N, CA, C and O of each residue as an XYZ file, in Angstrom:
316
protein
N       2.998     30.300     18.576
C       2.076     30.811     17.566
C       1.213     29.605     17.200
O       1.780     28.561     16.879
N      -0.050     29.675     17.226
C      -0.994     28.595     16.704
C      -1.204     28.768     15.233
O      -1.511     29.855     14.744
N      -1.030     27.660     14.527
C      -1.409     27.646     13.028
C      -2.716     27.347     12.943
O      -2.973     26.145     13.004
N      -3.800     28.241     12.796
C      -5.109     27.939     12.661
C      -5.732     28.441     11.458
O      -6.949     28.313     11.325
N      -4.946     29.066     10.460
C      -5.487     29.675      9.323
C      -4.316     29.764      8.263
O      -3.129     29.809      8.585
N      -4.792     29.785      6.935
C      -3.788     29.890      5.878
C      -2.885     31.047      6.056
O      -1.679     30.935      5.840
N      -3.440     32.184      6.451
C      -2.548     33.400      6.507
C      -1.419     33.216      7.543
O      -0.338     33.781      7.372
N      -1.652     32.440      8.606
C      -0.437     32.222      9.428
C       0.519     31.427      8.799
O       1.701     31.753      8.915
N       0.194     30.375      8.110
C       1.134     29.561      7.408
C       1.846     30.479      6.315
O       3.069     30.436      6.181
N       1.078     31.273      5.572
C       1.780     32.106      4.523
C       2.862     33.053      5.161
O       3.955     33.278      4.642
N       2.449     33.544      6.275
C       3.507     34.374      6.913
C       4.776     33.779      7.359
O       5.828     34.417      7.374
N       4.660     32.457      7.750
C       5.703     31.691      8.131
C       6.655     31.337      6.950
O       7.879     31.291      7.071
N       5.982     31.095      5.807
C       6.721     30.566      4.683
C       6.974     31.544      3.469
O       7.331     31.139      2.363
N       6.767     32.796      3.762
C       7.015     33.946      2.772
C       8.372     34.029      2.440
O       8.686     34.535      1.363
N       9.278     33.574      3.263
C      10.649     33.765      2.868
C      11.164     32.844      1.678
O      12.277     33.034      1.187
N      10.383     31.923      1.269
C      10.857     31.127      0.094
C      10.216     31.498     -1.214
O      10.428     30.896     -2.266
N       9.368     32.595     -1.065
C       8.540     32.859     -2.201
C       9.528     33.218     -3.536
O       9.400     32.655     -4.623
N      10.469     34.193     -3.262
C      11.301     34.678     -4.303
C      12.713     34.035     -4.511
O      13.644     34.643     -5.039
N      12.779     32.875     -4.095
C      13.965     32.052     -4.355
C      14.058     31.560     -5.743
O      13.041     31.176     -6.321
N      15.243     31.549     -6.326
C      15.461     31.290     -7.708
C      15.567     29.712     -8.014
O      15.515     29.285     -9.167
N      15.696     29.015     -7.071
C      15.623     27.479     -7.095
C      14.668     26.967     -6.267
O      14.292     27.603     -5.282
N      14.180     25.771     -6.579
C      13.129     25.219     -5.823
C      13.615     24.767     -4.490
O      14.667     24.140     -4.356
N      12.849     25.089     -3.533
C      12.858     24.577     -2.320
C      11.796     23.843     -1.656
O      10.611     24.171     -1.716
N      12.250     22.835     -1.017
C      11.116     21.760     -0.366
C      11.443     21.811      1.023
O      12.615     21.685      1.379
N      10.382     22.009      1.960
C      10.599     21.888      3.327
C       9.389     21.422      4.125
O       8.348     20.953      3.664
N       9.724     21.646      5.488
C       8.656     21.103      6.209
C       8.265     22.120      7.509
O       9.176     22.750      8.046
N       7.191     22.222      7.879
C       6.779     22.946      9.104
C       6.214     21.988     10.186
O       5.292     21.213      9.931
N       6.773     22.067     11.344
C       6.311     21.088     12.368
C       5.427     21.876     13.359
O       5.586     23.054     13.678
N       4.415     20.985     13.818
C       3.333     21.469     14.725
C       3.178     20.325     15.864
O       3.320     19.117     15.678
N       2.867     20.946     17.038
C       2.594     20.090     18.213
C       1.122     19.610     17.978
O       0.462     19.806     16.958
N       0.730     18.946     19.106
C      -0.819     18.369     19.085
C      -1.841     19.414     18.971
O      -2.945     19.225     18.460
N      -1.402     20.610     19.505
C      -2.508     21.724     19.510
C      -2.160     22.700     18.416
O      -2.605     23.843     18.510
N      -1.391     22.356     17.364
C      -1.206     23.076     16.185
C      -0.370     24.237     16.522
O      -0.565     25.272     15.885
N       0.501     24.211     17.401
C       1.400     25.251     17.825
C       2.781     24.991     16.919
O       3.220     23.871     16.661
N       3.270     26.030     16.566
C       4.461     26.005     15.627
C       5.647     25.420     16.498
O       5.812     25.788     17.661
N       6.402     24.561     15.926
C       7.483     23.922     16.645
C       8.828     24.437     15.843
O       9.761     24.917     16.485
N       8.879     24.325     14.520
C      10.029     24.584     13.726
C       9.686     24.558     12.243
O       8.681     23.974     11.837
N      10.509     25.181     11.463
C      10.409     25.124      9.923
C      11.772     24.883      9.489
O      12.740     25.220     10.170
N      11.872     24.224      8.207
C      13.192     23.957      7.702
C      13.163     23.610      6.349
O      12.419     22.695      5.992
N      13.951     24.282      5.438
C      14.027     23.863      4.073
C      15.058     22.744      4.057
O      16.251     22.879      4.330
N      14.388     21.527      3.673
C      15.105     20.296      3.717
C      15.857     19.947      2.308
O      16.871     19.250      2.286
N      15.325     20.440      1.261
C      15.978     20.143     -0.048
C      15.869     21.356     -0.919
O      14.850     22.046     -0.946
N      16.975     21.610     -1.653
C      17.106     22.748     -2.621
C      17.463     21.969     -3.916
O      18.282     21.051     -3.938
N      16.799     22.403     -4.950
C      16.992     21.854     -6.318
C      17.504     22.775     -7.291
O      18.399     23.571     -7.010
N      16.880     22.687     -8.624
C      17.384     23.614     -9.732
C      16.196     24.523     -9.809
O      15.335     24.524     -8.929
N      16.150     25.328    -10.904
C      15.187     26.272    -11.196
C      13.818     25.627    -11.507
O      12.768     26.265    -11.439
N      13.887     24.396    -11.833
C      12.715     23.620    -12.321
C      12.216     22.416    -11.737
O      11.101     21.965    -11.997
N      13.219     21.771    -10.771
C      12.780     20.594     -9.994
C      13.591     20.444     -8.855
O      14.614     21.118     -8.735
N      13.214     19.576     -7.954
C      13.734     19.257     -6.669
C      13.415     17.841     -6.356
O      12.267     17.400     -6.406
N      14.508     17.104     -6.014
C      14.418     15.714     -5.554
C      14.198     15.791     -4.069
O      14.837     16.582     -3.374
N      13.176     14.862     -3.516
C      12.751     14.903     -2.162
C      13.012     13.629     -1.483
O      12.724     12.593     -2.084
N      13.529     13.574     -0.287
C      13.511     12.224      0.332
C      12.588     12.069      1.470
O      12.753     12.811      2.438
N      11.668     11.227      1.477
C      10.653     11.204      2.418
C      11.215     10.770      3.844
O      10.819     11.245      4.908
N      12.144      9.848      3.710
C      12.760      9.382      5.055
C      13.278     10.472      5.815
O      13.033     10.580      7.016
N      14.080     11.401      5.095
C      14.680     12.520      5.857
C      13.539     13.504      6.464
O      13.734     14.023      7.563
N      12.420     13.738      5.782
C      11.376     14.524      6.363
C      10.846     13.932      7.670
O      10.650     14.618      8.673
N      10.615     12.547      7.591
C       9.979     11.851      8.694
C      10.917     11.810      9.925
O      10.532     11.985     11.082
N      12.175     11.562      9.550
C      13.215     11.510     10.788
C      13.405     12.870     11.428
O      13.641     12.949     12.634
N      13.305     13.995     10.619
C      13.468     15.270     11.192
C      12.229     15.586     12.150
O      12.336     16.110     13.258
N      11.055     15.190     11.554
C       9.729     15.358     12.318
C       9.693     14.538     13.601
O       9.200     14.982     14.638
N      10.205     13.386     13.499
C      10.249     12.531     14.760
C      11.199     13.066     15.701
O      10.844     13.199     16.872
N      12.372     13.394     15.338
C      13.328     14.011     16.385
C      12.818     15.225     16.977
O      13.205     15.481     18.117
N      12.042     15.994     16.425
C      11.509     17.196     17.004
C      10.217     17.015     17.680
O       9.606     17.946     18.205
N       9.746     15.586     17.652
C       8.519     15.269     18.449
C       7.295     15.976     17.977
O       6.371     16.224     18.752
N       7.272     16.322     16.651
C       6.070     16.752     15.935
C       4.873     15.895     15.983
O       5.013     14.680     16.129
N       3.751     16.408     15.875
C       2.480     15.598     15.989
C       1.691     15.888     14.522
O       0.834     15.114     14.096
N       2.066     16.999     13.880
C       1.621     17.295     12.662
C       2.784     17.876     11.818
O       3.718     18.485     12.340
N       2.672     17.644     10.426
C       3.624     18.352      9.610
C       2.903     18.886      8.442
O       1.832     18.400      8.077
N       3.512     19.946      7.811
C       3.004     20.524      6.665
C       4.222     20.602      5.761
O       5.241     21.109      6.230
N       4.220     20.141      4.482
C       5.338     20.200      3.646
C       5.036     21.409      2.647
O       3.903     21.827      2.408
N       6.108     21.861      2.150
C       6.038     23.037      1.248
C       6.939     23.068      0.231
O       7.974     22.426      0.411
N       6.777     23.772     -0.996
C       7.768     24.135     -1.907
C       7.292     25.204     -2.600
O       6.093     25.485     -2.603
N       8.287     25.955     -3.308
C       8.075     27.130     -4.220
C       8.091     26.646     -5.620
O       8.439     25.536     -6.024
N       7.625     27.735     -6.337
C       7.760     27.484     -7.825
C       8.520     28.799     -8.370
O       7.911     29.853     -8.552
N       9.844     28.657     -8.605
C      10.529     30.000     -9.054
C      10.144     30.524    -10.360
O      10.367     31.691    -10.682
N       9.515     29.592    -11.185
C       8.918     30.165    -12.524
C       7.691     31.001    -12.358
O       7.283     31.755    -13.242
N       7.107     30.839    -11.177
C       5.769     31.414    -10.979
C       4.621     30.659    -11.472
O       3.474     30.989    -11.171
N       4.894     29.622    -12.242
C       3.801     28.859    -12.874
C       3.476     27.643    -11.924
O       4.272     26.710    -11.821
N       2.376     27.677    -11.286
C       1.997     26.540    -10.418
C       1.270     25.495    -11.163
O       0.883     24.480    -10.584
């Protein structure tokens, strides 16, 4: 699947929308913006989430990603 618009990304990430704790993750893409993988990397509380940059980059490099998109949800609904 080529990620070439916001609606494609929303369909990939919809599964974190209704979670009660903050989730922070990464979507990996190849050079042509084809989907490689997605992963929730960190789970926090209802109001915050600690994130380690090193872990995100190591995961992306191991999967040979050329582009990354990071994401997180807002359990409170207040962006």
